C-alpha positions as a Markdown table, in Angstrom:
| # | Residue | x | y | z |
|---|---|---|---|---|
| 1 | Unk | 15.3 | -55.2 | 56.7 |
| 2 | Unk | 15.5 | -56.8 | 60.2 |
| 3 | Unk | 16.0 | -54.8 | 63.4 |
| 4 | Unk | 19.4 | -56.4 | 63.9 |
| 5 | Unk | 20.5 | -54.8 | 60.6 |
| 6 | Unk | 18.9 | -51.5 | 61.4 |
| 7 | Unk | 20.7 | -51.2 | 64.7 |
| 8 | Unk | 24.1 | -52.4 | 63.5 |
| 9 | Unk | 25.4 | -48.9 | 62.7 |
| 10 | Unk | 24.3 | -47.8 | 66.2 |
| 11 | Unk | 26.2 | -50.6 | 68.0 |
| 12 | Unk | 28.5 | -48.2 | 69.7 |
| 13 | Unk | 25.7 | -45.8 | 70.6 |
| 14 | Unk | 24.4 | -45.4 | 74.1 |
| 15 | Unk | 21.5 | -47.5 | 75.4 |
| 16 | Unk | 19.0 | -44.8 | 75.2 |
| 17 | Unk | 19.7 | -44.0 | 71.6 |
| 18 | Unk | 19.3 | -47.7 | 70.6 |
| 19 | Unk | 16.1 | -48.1 | 72.6 |
| 20 | Unk | 14.6 | -45.0 | 70.9 |
| 21 | Unk | 15.8 | -46.3 | 67.5 |
| 22 | Unk | 14.2 | -49.6 | 68.2 |
| 23 | Unk | 10.8 | -47.9 | 69.0 |
| 24 | Unk | 11.2 | -45.9 | 65.8 |
| 25 | Unk | 11.8 | -49.0 | 63.7 |
| 26 | Unk | 9.0 | -51.0 | 65.3 |
| 27 | Unk | 6.5 | -48.1 | 64.8 |
| 28 | Unk | 7.4 | -47.9 | 61.1 |
| 29 | Unk | 7.3 | -51.7 | 60.5 |
| 30 | Unk | 4.4 | -52.9 | 62.7 |
| 31 | Unk | 1.9 | -50.0 | 62.6 |
| 32 | Unk | 2.0 | -49.9 | 66.5 |
| 33 | Unk | 3.2 | -46.8 | 68.2 |
| 34 | Unk | 2.9 | -47.7 | 71.9 |
| 35 | Unk | 5.2 | -50.3 | 73.5 |
| 36 | Unk | 5.8 | -51.8 | 76.9 |
| 37 | Unk | 9.4 | -52.2 | 78.1 |
| 38 | Unk | 8.8 | -55.9 | 77.8 |
| 39 | Unk | 8.0 | -55.6 | 74.1 |
| 40 | Unk | 11.0 | -53.3 | 73.5 |
| 41 | Unk | 13.3 | -55.7 | 75.4 |
| 42 | Unk | 12.0 | -58.7 | 73.3 |
| 43 | Unk | 12.8 | -56.8 | 70.1 |
| 44 | Unk | 16.3 | -56.0 | 71.3 |
| 45 | Unk | 16.8 | -59.6 | 72.4 |
| 46 | Unk | 15.8 | -60.8 | 69.0 |
| 47 | Unk | 18.3 | -58.3 | 67.5 |
| 48 | Unk | 21.0 | -60.0 | 69.6 |
| 49 | Unk | 21.8 | -56.9 | 71.6 |
| 50 | Unk | 24.9 | -57.5 | 73.8 |
| 51 | Unk | 24.6 | -57.3 | 77.6 |
| 52 | Unk | 20.9 | -56.6 | 77.4 |
| 53 | Unk | 20.2 | -58.2 | 80.8 |
| 54 | Unk | 22.1 | -55.2 | 82.3 |
| 55 | Unk | 19.9 | -52.6 | 80.7 |
| 56 | Unk | 17.4 | -50.7 | 82.7 |
| 57 | Unk | 14.9 | -49.8 | 80.0 |
| 58 | Unk | 12.5 | -48.0 | 82.3 |
| 59 | Unk | 15.3 | -45.7 | 83.6 |
| 60 | Unk | 16.6 | -45.0 | 80.1 |
| 61 | Unk | 13.1 | -44.1 | 78.8 |
| 62 | Unk | 12.4 | -42.1 | 81.9 |
| 63 | Unk | 15.4 | -40.0 | 81.3 |
| 64 | Unk | 14.5 | -39.4 | 77.6 |
| 65 | Unk | 12.5 | -36.3 | 78.5 |
| 66 | Unk | 10.2 | -34.9 | 75.9 |
| 67 | Unk | 11.3 | -37.5 | 73.3 |
| 68 | Unk | 8.8 | -40.0 | 74.8 |
| 69 | Unk | 5.4 | -40.1 | 76.3 |
| 70 | Unk | 4.3 | -42.6 | 78.9 |
| 71 | Unk | 0.8 | -43.9 | 79.7 |
| 72 | Unk | -0.3 | -46.2 | 82.6 |
| 73 | Unk | 1.7 | -47.6 | 85.5 |
| 74 | Unk | 3.4 | -50.8 | 86.4 |
| 75 | Unk | 4.0 | -53.6 | 83.9 |
| 76 | Unk | 1.2 | -52.3 | 81.7 |
| 77 | Unk | 2.9 | -49.0 | 81.2 |
| 78 | Unk | 3.4 | -48.0 | 77.6 |
| 79 | Unk | 5.9 | -45.7 | 75.9 |
| 80 | Unk | 5.7 | -43.9 | 72.6 |
| 81 | Unk | 7.9 | -41.5 | 70.7 |
| 82 | Unk | 6.7 | -37.9 | 70.5 |
| 83 | Unk | 7.0 | -35.9 | 67.3 |
| 84 | Unk | 10.2 | -34.4 | 68.7 |
| 85 | Unk | 11.5 | -37.8 | 69.6 |
| 86 | Unk | 10.9 | -39.1 | 66.1 |
| 87 | Unk | 12.7 | -36.1 | 64.6 |
| 88 | Unk | 15.6 | -36.7 | 67.0 |
| 89 | Unk | 15.9 | -40.4 | 66.1 |
| 90 | Unk | 15.6 | -39.6 | 62.4 |
| 91 | Unk | 18.7 | -37.3 | 62.8 |
| 92 | Unk | 21.0 | -40.0 | 64.2 |
| 93 | Unk | 19.5 | -43.4 | 63.1 |
| 94 | Unk | 19.8 | -45.0 | 59.6 |
| 95 | Unk | 17.0 | -44.4 | 57.1 |
| 96 | Unk | 13.9 | -46.5 | 57.7 |
| 97 | Unk | 13.3 | -49.4 | 55.4 |
| 98 | Unk | 10.9 | -48.7 | 52.5 |
| 99 | Unk | 7.4 | -49.8 | 53.6 |
| 100 | Unk | 6.2 | -52.8 | 51.6 |
| 101 | Unk | 2.5 | -53.1 | 50.6 |
| 102 | Unk | 2.0 | -55.9 | 53.1 |
| 103 | Unk | 3.4 | -53.8 | 55.9 |
| 104 | Unk | 1.2 | -50.9 | 54.9 |
| 105 | Unk | -1.8 | -53.2 | 54.9 |
| 106 | Unk | -0.9 | -54.5 | 58.4 |
| 107 | Unk | -0.5 | -51.0 | 59.6 |
| 108 | Unk | -4.0 | -50.0 | 58.3 |
| 109 | Unk | -5.5 | -53.1 | 59.9 |
| 110 | Unk | -3.8 | -52.4 | 63.2 |
| 111 | Unk | -5.2 | -48.8 | 63.1 |
| 112 | Unk | -8.7 | -50.1 | 62.5 |
| 113 | Unk | -8.4 | -52.7 | 65.2 |
| 114 | Unk | -7.4 | -50.0 | 67.7 |
| 115 | Unk | -10.5 | -48.0 | 66.8 |
| 116 | Unk | -12.7 | -51.1 | 67.0 |
| 117 | Unk | -11.2 | -52.0 | 70.5 |
| 118 | Unk | -12.5 | -48.6 | 71.7 |
| 119 | Unk | -16.2 | -49.4 | 71.0 |
| 120 | Unk | -17.8 | -49.8 | 74.4 |
| 121 | Unk | -20.8 | -52.0 | 73.4 |
| 122 | Unk | -19.7 | -55.6 | 73.4 |
| 123 | Unk | -22.0 | -56.8 | 70.6 |
| 124 | Unk | -21.2 | -53.8 | 68.3 |
| 125 | Unk | -17.5 | -54.3 | 69.0 |
| 126 | Unk | -17.8 | -58.0 | 68.1 |
| 127 | Unk | -19.5 | -57.3 | 64.8 |
| 128 | Unk | -17.0 | -54.5 | 63.9 |
| 129 | Unk | -14.1 | -56.8 | 64.8 |
| 130 | Unk | -15.5 | -59.5 | 62.4 |
| 131 | Unk | -15.7 | -56.8 | 59.7 |
| 132 | Unk | -12.0 | -56.0 | 60.1 |
| 133 | Unk | -11.2 | -59.7 | 60.1 |
| 134 | Unk | -13.0 | -60.0 | 56.7 |
| 135 | Unk | -11.3 | -56.9 | 55.3 |
| 136 | Unk | -7.9 | -58.4 | 56.4 |
| 137 | Unk | -8.5 | -61.6 | 54.2 |
| 138 | Unk | -10.0 | -59.7 | 51.3 |
| 139 | Unk | -13.7 | -60.6 | 51.9 |
| 140 | Unk | -14.8 | -57.1 | 51.2 |
| 141 | Unk | -18.5 | -57.8 | 50.8 |
| 142 | Unk | -18.6 | -59.6 | 54.1 |
| 143 | Unk | -16.7 | -56.7 | 55.7 |
| 144 | Unk | -19.3 | -54.3 | 54.6 |
| 145 | Unk | -22.2 | -56.4 | 55.8 |
| 146 | Unk | -20.7 | -57.1 | 59.3 |
| 147 | Unk | -19.9 | -53.4 | 59.8 |
| 148 | Unk | -23.4 | -52.5 | 58.9 |
| 149 | Unk | -24.7 | -55.0 | 61.5 |
| 150 | Unk | -22.6 | -53.2 | 64.1 |
| 151 | Unk | -24.1 | -49.9 | 63.0 |
| 152 | Unk | -27.7 | -51.2 | 63.2 |
| 153 | Unk | -27.1 | -52.6 | 66.6 |
| 154 | Unk | -25.7 | -49.3 | 67.9 |
| 155 | Unk | -28.6 | -47.3 | 66.5 |
| 156 | Unk | -31.2 | -49.7 | 68.0 |
| 157 | Unk | -29.5 | -49.4 | 71.3 |
| 158 | Unk | -29.5 | -45.6 | 71.2 |
| 159 | Unk | -33.1 | -45.3 | 70.1 |
| 160 | Unk | -34.3 | -47.6 | 72.8 |
| 161 | Unk | -32.1 | -46.0 | 75.5 |
| 162 | Unk | -33.1 | -42.4 | 74.7 |
| 163 | Unk | -36.8 | -42.7 | 73.8 |
| 164 | Unk | -40.0 | -44.2 | 75.1 |
| 165 | Unk | -41.8 | -47.1 | 73.4 |
| 166 | Unk | -44.7 | -44.7 | 72.7 |
| 167 | Unk | -42.5 | -42.2 | 71.0 |
| 168 | Unk | -40.7 | -44.8 | 69.0 |
| 169 | Unk | -44.0 | -46.3 | 67.8 |
| 170 | Unk | -45.4 | -42.9 | 66.9 |
| 171 | Unk | -42.2 | -42.1 | 64.8 |
| 172 | Unk | -42.3 | -45.4 | 63.0 |
| 173 | Unk | -46.0 | -45.3 | 62.3 |
| 174 | Unk | -45.8 | -41.7 | 60.9 |
| 175 | Unk | -43.8 | -43.2 | 58.1 |
| 176 | Unk | -45.4 | -46.6 | 57.9 |
| 177 | Unk | -48.9 | -46.9 | 59.6 |
| 178 | Unk | -48.4 | -50.7 | 59.7 |
| 179 | Unk | -45.2 | -50.6 | 61.6 |
| 180 | Unk | -45.2 | -52.8 | 64.7 |
| 181 | Unk | -45.8 | -51.2 | 68.1 |
| 182 | Unk | -42.5 | -51.0 | 70.0 |
| 183 | Unk | -43.1 | -52.7 | 73.4 |
| 184 | Unk | -39.6 | -54.1 | 74.0 |
| 185 | Unk | -36.1 | -53.6 | 72.7 |
| 186 | Unk | -36.2 | -56.6 | 70.3 |
| 187 | Unk | -39.2 | -55.1 | 68.5 |
| 188 | Unk | -36.9 | -52.6 | 66.8 |
| 189 | Unk | -35.5 | -55.6 | 64.8 |
| 190 | Unk | -38.9 | -55.7 | 63.1 |
| 191 | Unk | -38.4 | -52.3 | 61.5 |
| 192 | Unk | -36.6 | -52.4 | 58.2 |
| 193 | Unk | -33.3 | -50.5 | 58.3 |
| 194 | Unk | -34.4 | -47.6 | 56.2 |
| 195 | Unk | -37.3 | -47.0 | 58.6 |
| 196 | Unk | -35.0 | -47.4 | 61.6 |
| 197 | Unk | -32.7 | -44.7 | 60.3 |
| 198 | Unk | -35.7 | -42.4 | 59.8 |
| 199 | Unk | -37.0 | -43.1 | 63.3 |
| 200 | Unk | -33.6 | -42.4 | 64.7 |
| 201 | Unk | -33.5 | -39.0 | 62.9 |
| 202 | Unk | -37.0 | -38.1 | 64.0 |
| 203 | Unk | -36.1 | -38.9 | 67.6 |
| 204 | Unk | -32.9 | -36.9 | 67.5 |
| 205 | Unk | -30.6 | -39.9 | 67.8 |
| 206 | Unk | -29.1 | -39.1 | 64.3 |
| 207 | Unk | -28.9 | -35.7 | 62.7 |
| 208 | Unk | -29.7 | -35.0 | 59.1 |
| 209 | Unk | -26.1 | -35.4 | 57.8 |
| 210 | Unk | -25.6 | -38.7 | 59.7 |
| 211 | Unk | -28.9 | -40.0 | 58.3 |
| 212 | Unk | -27.8 | -39.1 | 54.8 |
| 213 | Unk | -24.4 | -40.8 | 55.1 |
| 214 | Unk | -25.8 | -43.9 | 56.8 |
| 215 | Unk | -28.4 | -44.2 | 54.1 |
| 216 | Unk | -25.5 | -44.4 | 51.6 |
| 217 | Unk | -23.9 | -47.0 | 53.8 |
| 218 | Unk | -27.2 | -49.0 | 53.8 |
| 219 | Unk | -27.3 | -48.9 | 50.1 |
| 220 | Unk | -23.8 | -50.2 | 49.9 |
| 221 | Unk | -24.7 | -53.0 | 52.4 |
| 222 | Unk | -27.7 | -53.9 | 50.3 |
| 223 | Unk | -25.5 | -54.2 | 47.2 |
| 224 | Unk | -22.9 | -56.2 | 49.1 |
| 225 | Unk | -25.4 | -58.5 | 50.8 |
| 226 | Unk | -27.4 | -59.7 | 47.7 |
| 227 | Unk | -26.5 | -61.6 | 44.6 |
| 228 | Unk | -25.4 | -59.1 | 42.0 |
| 229 | Unk | -22.3 | -58.0 | 40.1 |
| 230 | Unk | -21.1 | -55.6 | 42.7 |
| 231 | Unk | -17.5 | -56.3 | 43.6 |
| 232 | Unk | -16.4 | -53.7 | 46.2 |
| 233 | Unk | -12.7 | -53.2 | 46.5 |
| 234 | Unk | -10.6 | -52.9 | 49.6 |
| 235 | Unk | -10.7 | -49.1 | 49.6 |
| 236 | Unk | -14.5 | -49.0 | 49.5 |
| 237 | Unk | -14.8 | -51.6 | 52.3 |
| 238 | Unk | -12.2 | -49.9 | 54.5 |
| 239 | Unk | -13.9 | -46.5 | 54.0 |
| 240 | Unk | -17.2 | -48.0 | 54.9 |
| 241 | Unk | -15.8 | -49.3 | 58.2 |
| 242 | Unk | -14.0 | -46.1 | 59.0 |
| 243 | Unk | -17.0 | -43.8 | 58.2 |
| 244 | Unk | -19.4 | -45.8 | 60.4 |
| 245 | Unk | -16.9 | -45.9 | 63.3 |
| 246 | Unk | -16.4 | -42.1 | 63.0 |
| 247 | Unk | -20.2 | -41.4 | 62.9 |
| 248 | Unk | -21.4 | -43.8 | 65.6 |
| 249 | Unk | -18.5 | -44.7 | 67.8 |
Protein backbone atom coordinates (compact mmCIF):
# COMPACT_ATOMS: atom_id res chain seq x y z
CA UNK A 1 0.00 0.00 0.00
CA UNK A 2 1.16 3.52 -0.86
CA UNK A 3 0.62 6.55 1.37
CA UNK A 4 -1.74 8.07 -1.21
CA UNK A 5 -4.00 5.02 -0.80
CA UNK A 6 -3.74 5.07 2.98
CA UNK A 7 -4.73 8.74 3.20
CA UNK A 8 -7.57 8.54 0.69
CA UNK A 9 -10.29 7.78 3.29
CA UNK A 10 -9.04 10.79 5.29
CA UNK A 11 -9.18 13.26 2.40
CA UNK A 12 -11.90 15.29 4.13
CA UNK A 13 -10.16 15.22 7.49
CA UNK A 14 -8.37 18.21 8.96
CA UNK A 15 -4.70 18.89 8.33
CA UNK A 16 -3.55 17.72 11.73
CA UNK A 17 -5.24 14.33 11.44
CA UNK A 18 -3.66 13.71 8.04
CA UNK A 19 -0.22 14.78 9.27
CA UNK A 20 -0.44 12.42 12.24
CA UNK A 21 -1.74 9.61 10.01
CA UNK A 22 1.21 10.18 7.67
CA UNK A 23 3.65 9.84 10.57
CA UNK A 24 1.83 6.69 11.70
CA UNK A 25 2.08 5.17 8.22
CA UNK A 26 5.76 6.10 7.76
CA UNK A 27 6.69 4.72 11.17
CA UNK A 28 5.08 1.40 10.30
CA UNK A 29 6.53 1.10 6.81
CA UNK A 30 10.02 2.57 7.13
CA UNK A 31 11.14 1.58 10.62
CA UNK A 32 11.78 5.26 11.46
CA UNK A 33 9.87 7.00 14.24
CA UNK A 34 11.30 10.54 14.16
CA UNK A 35 10.57 12.90 11.29
CA UNK A 36 11.38 16.48 10.34
CA UNK A 37 8.59 18.62 8.95
CA UNK A 38 10.47 18.48 5.65
CA UNK A 39 10.28 14.70 5.55
CA UNK A 40 6.57 14.75 6.40
CA UNK A 41 5.91 17.39 3.76
CA UNK A 42 7.80 15.37 1.13
CA UNK A 43 5.68 12.30 1.94
CA UNK A 44 2.46 14.31 1.72
CA UNK A 45 3.60 15.82 -1.57
CA UNK A 46 4.32 12.37 -2.99
CA UNK A 47 0.80 11.41 -1.90
CA UNK A 48 -0.51 14.34 -4.00
CA UNK A 49 -2.05 16.18 -1.04
CA UNK A 50 -4.09 19.11 -2.25
CA UNK A 51 -3.14 22.69 -1.25
CA UNK A 52 -0.08 21.43 0.63
CA UNK A 53 1.81 24.70 0.11
CA UNK A 54 -0.71 26.38 2.40
CA UNK A 55 -0.14 23.93 5.25
CA UNK A 56 1.85 25.06 8.29
CA UNK A 57 3.10 21.69 9.50
CA UNK A 58 5.02 23.07 12.48
CA UNK A 59 1.91 24.83 13.76
CA UNK A 60 -0.29 21.79 13.29
CA UNK A 61 2.22 19.55 15.10
CA UNK A 62 2.74 22.15 17.80
CA UNK A 63 -0.97 22.12 18.54
CA UNK A 64 -1.15 18.32 18.67
CA UNK A 65 -0.36 18.36 22.38
CA UNK A 66 0.56 15.07 24.00
CA UNK A 67 0.04 13.18 20.73
CA UNK A 68 3.55 14.15 19.61
CA UNK A 69 7.01 14.65 21.10
CA UNK A 70 9.54 17.09 19.65
CA UNK A 71 13.33 17.09 19.86
CA UNK A 72 15.80 19.75 18.74
CA UNK A 73 15.22 23.18 17.26
CA UNK A 74 15.11 24.85 13.87
CA UNK A 75 15.18 22.88 10.63
CA UNK A 76 16.68 19.87 12.39
CA UNK A 77 13.80 19.55 14.81
CA UNK A 78 12.19 16.10 14.76
CA UNK A 79 8.70 14.98 15.71
CA UNK A 80 7.47 11.55 16.75
CA UNK A 81 4.16 10.12 17.83
CA UNK A 82 3.74 9.31 21.51
CA UNK A 83 2.00 6.12 22.61
CA UNK A 84 -1.14 8.19 23.13
CA UNK A 85 -0.75 9.65 19.67
CA UNK A 86 -0.45 6.23 18.06
CA UNK A 87 -3.59 5.07 19.86
CA UNK A 88 -5.47 8.16 18.74
CA UNK A 89 -4.44 7.73 15.11
CA UNK A 90 -5.30 4.02 15.19
CA UNK A 91 -8.82 4.99 16.27
CA UNK A 92 -9.56 7.21 13.26
CA UNK A 93 -7.17 6.08 10.51
CA UNK A 94 -7.46 3.01 8.25
CA UNK A 95 -5.75 -0.22 9.37
CA UNK A 96 -2.06 -0.26 8.64
CA UNK A 97 -0.86 -2.40 5.73
CA UNK A 98 0.43 -5.82 6.67
CA UNK A 99 4.18 -5.65 7.16
CA UNK A 100 6.08 -7.55 4.49
CA UNK A 101 9.25 -9.50 5.32
CA UNK A 102 11.33 -6.99 3.37
CA UNK A 103 9.90 -4.07 5.35
CA UNK A 104 10.47 -5.93 8.60
CA UNK A 105 14.09 -6.51 7.63
CA UNK A 106 14.50 -2.84 6.71
CA UNK A 107 13.06 -1.88 10.09
CA UNK A 108 15.50 -4.13 11.93
CA UNK A 109 18.44 -2.78 9.94
CA UNK A 110 17.32 0.79 10.62
CA UNK A 111 17.11 0.06 14.35
CA UNK A 112 20.62 -1.41 14.33
CA UNK A 113 21.98 1.56 12.39
CA UNK A 114 20.48 3.91 14.97
CA UNK A 115 22.31 2.01 17.73
CA UNK A 116 25.55 1.99 15.74
CA UNK A 117 25.31 5.73 15.08
CA UNK A 118 25.37 6.32 18.85
CA UNK A 119 28.82 4.66 19.24
CA UNK A 120 31.18 7.50 20.15
CA UNK A 121 34.49 5.97 19.03
CA UNK A 122 34.96 6.63 15.31
CA UNK A 123 36.89 3.42 14.58
CA UNK A 124 34.51 1.19 16.53
CA UNK A 125 31.53 2.86 14.85
CA UNK A 126 33.03 2.28 11.40
CA UNK A 127 33.60 -1.43 12.06
CA UNK A 128 30.11 -1.84 13.54
CA UNK A 129 28.59 -0.03 10.56
CA UNK A 130 30.34 -2.44 8.19
CA UNK A 131 28.94 -5.31 10.25
CA UNK A 132 25.40 -4.02 9.69
CA UNK A 133 26.13 -3.50 5.98
CA UNK A 134 27.20 -7.15 5.76
CA UNK A 135 24.12 -8.30 7.66
CA UNK A 136 21.95 -6.29 5.29
CA UNK A 137 23.23 -8.19 2.23
CA UNK A 138 23.22 -11.61 3.87
CA UNK A 139 26.99 -11.84 4.51
CA UNK A 140 26.48 -13.23 7.99
CA UNK A 141 29.99 -14.55 8.61
CA UNK A 142 31.49 -11.21 7.64
CA UNK A 143 28.97 -9.38 9.86
CA UNK A 144 30.10 -11.46 12.83
CA UNK A 145 33.78 -10.81 12.13
CA UNK A 146 33.41 -7.04 11.66
CA UNK A 147 31.36 -6.66 14.85
CA UNK A 148 33.99 -8.58 16.78
CA UNK A 149 36.67 -6.22 15.45
CA UNK A 150 34.60 -3.31 16.81
CA UNK A 151 34.44 -5.06 20.18
CA UNK A 152 38.19 -5.71 20.31
CA UNK A 153 38.97 -2.11 19.42
CA UNK A 154 36.67 -0.85 22.18
CA UNK A 155 38.16 -3.19 24.79
CA UNK A 156 41.70 -2.21 23.82
CA UNK A 157 40.78 1.46 24.13
CA UNK A 158 39.26 0.97 27.56
CA UNK A 159 42.15 -1.12 28.87
CA UNK A 160 44.73 1.44 27.74
CA UNK A 161 42.70 4.43 28.98
CA UNK A 162 41.99 3.06 32.46
CA UNK A 163 45.20 1.18 33.32
CA UNK A 164 48.95 1.75 33.39
CA UNK A 165 51.36 -0.07 31.07
CA UNK A 166 52.87 -1.82 34.10
CA UNK A 167 49.48 -3.05 35.32
CA UNK A 168 48.53 -4.26 31.84
CA UNK A 169 51.81 -6.12 31.46
CA UNK A 170 51.50 -7.71 34.90
CA UNK A 171 47.95 -8.89 34.17
CA UNK A 172 48.94 -10.32 30.78
CA UNK A 173 52.05 -12.07 32.06
CA UNK A 174 50.15 -13.60 34.98
CA UNK A 175 48.33 -15.69 32.35
CA UNK A 176 51.13 -15.92 29.79
CA UNK A 177 54.66 -15.24 31.09
CA UNK A 178 55.79 -14.70 27.49
CA UNK A 179 53.24 -11.97 26.82
CA UNK A 180 54.74 -8.81 25.39
CA UNK A 181 55.41 -5.90 27.69
CA UNK A 182 52.83 -3.19 27.06
CA UNK A 183 54.69 0.04 26.39
CA UNK A 184 52.28 1.68 23.94
CA UNK A 185 48.64 1.35 22.89
CA UNK A 186 49.44 -0.70 19.79
CA UNK A 187 51.17 -3.36 21.89
CA UNK A 188 47.72 -4.56 22.95
CA UNK A 189 47.27 -5.85 19.40
CA UNK A 190 50.03 -8.37 20.16
CA UNK A 191 47.81 -10.09 22.74
CA UNK A 192 45.55 -12.81 21.42
CA UNK A 193 41.92 -11.95 21.97
CA UNK A 194 41.27 -14.53 24.68
CA UNK A 195 44.16 -13.06 26.66
CA UNK A 196 42.88 -9.53 26.05
CA UNK A 197 39.49 -10.49 27.50
CA UNK A 198 41.15 -11.98 30.56
CA UNK A 199 43.35 -8.91 31.07
CA UNK A 200 40.28 -6.67 30.72
CA UNK A 201 38.49 -8.66 33.42
CA UNK A 202 41.51 -8.65 35.74
CA UNK A 203 41.79 -4.88 35.41
CA UNK A 204 38.08 -4.30 36.03
CA UNK A 205 37.29 -3.17 32.51
CA UNK A 206 34.94 -6.15 32.10
CA UNK A 207 33.00 -7.95 34.79
CA UNK A 208 32.74 -11.73 35.00
CA UNK A 209 29.45 -11.95 33.11
CA UNK A 210 30.68 -9.69 30.32
CA UNK A 211 33.84 -11.78 30.03
CA UNK A 212 31.78 -14.96 29.76
CA UNK A 213 29.47 -13.58 27.08
CA UNK A 214 32.29 -12.00 25.10
CA UNK A 215 34.18 -15.29 25.19
CA UNK A 216 31.15 -16.87 23.51
CA UNK A 217 31.19 -14.07 20.94
CA UNK A 218 34.89 -14.74 20.33
CA UNK A 219 34.18 -18.43 19.78
CA UNK A 220 31.50 -17.50 17.24
CA UNK A 221 33.90 -15.10 15.54
CA UNK A 222 36.56 -17.82 15.34
CA UNK A 223 34.06 -20.15 13.74
CA UNK A 224 32.91 -17.49 11.28
CA UNK A 225 36.42 -16.33 10.39
CA UNK A 226 38.02 -19.66 9.50
CA UNK A 227 37.31 -22.24 6.81
CA UNK A 228 34.76 -24.70 8.19
CA UNK A 229 31.16 -25.81 7.74
CA UNK A 230 29.69 -23.17 10.04
CA UNK A 231 26.92 -21.28 8.25
CA UNK A 232 25.51 -18.77 10.76
CA UNK A 233 22.04 -17.53 9.92
CA UNK A 234 20.66 -14.01 10.00
CA UNK A 235 19.26 -14.38 13.52
CA UNK A 236 22.61 -15.47 14.98
CA UNK A 237 24.53 -12.69 13.23
CA UNK A 238 22.00 -10.06 14.27
CA UNK A 239 22.02 -11.28 17.88
CA UNK A 240 25.83 -11.16 17.89
CA UNK A 241 25.77 -7.51 16.80
CA UNK A 242 23.04 -6.52 19.25
CA UNK A 243 24.64 -8.27 22.23
CA UNK A 244 28.03 -6.63 21.68
CA UNK A 245 26.43 -3.21 21.30
CA UNK A 246 24.48 -3.71 24.53
CA UNK A 247 27.53 -4.93 26.46
CA UNK A 248 30.12 -2.44 25.27
CA UNK A 249 28.44 0.60 23.79
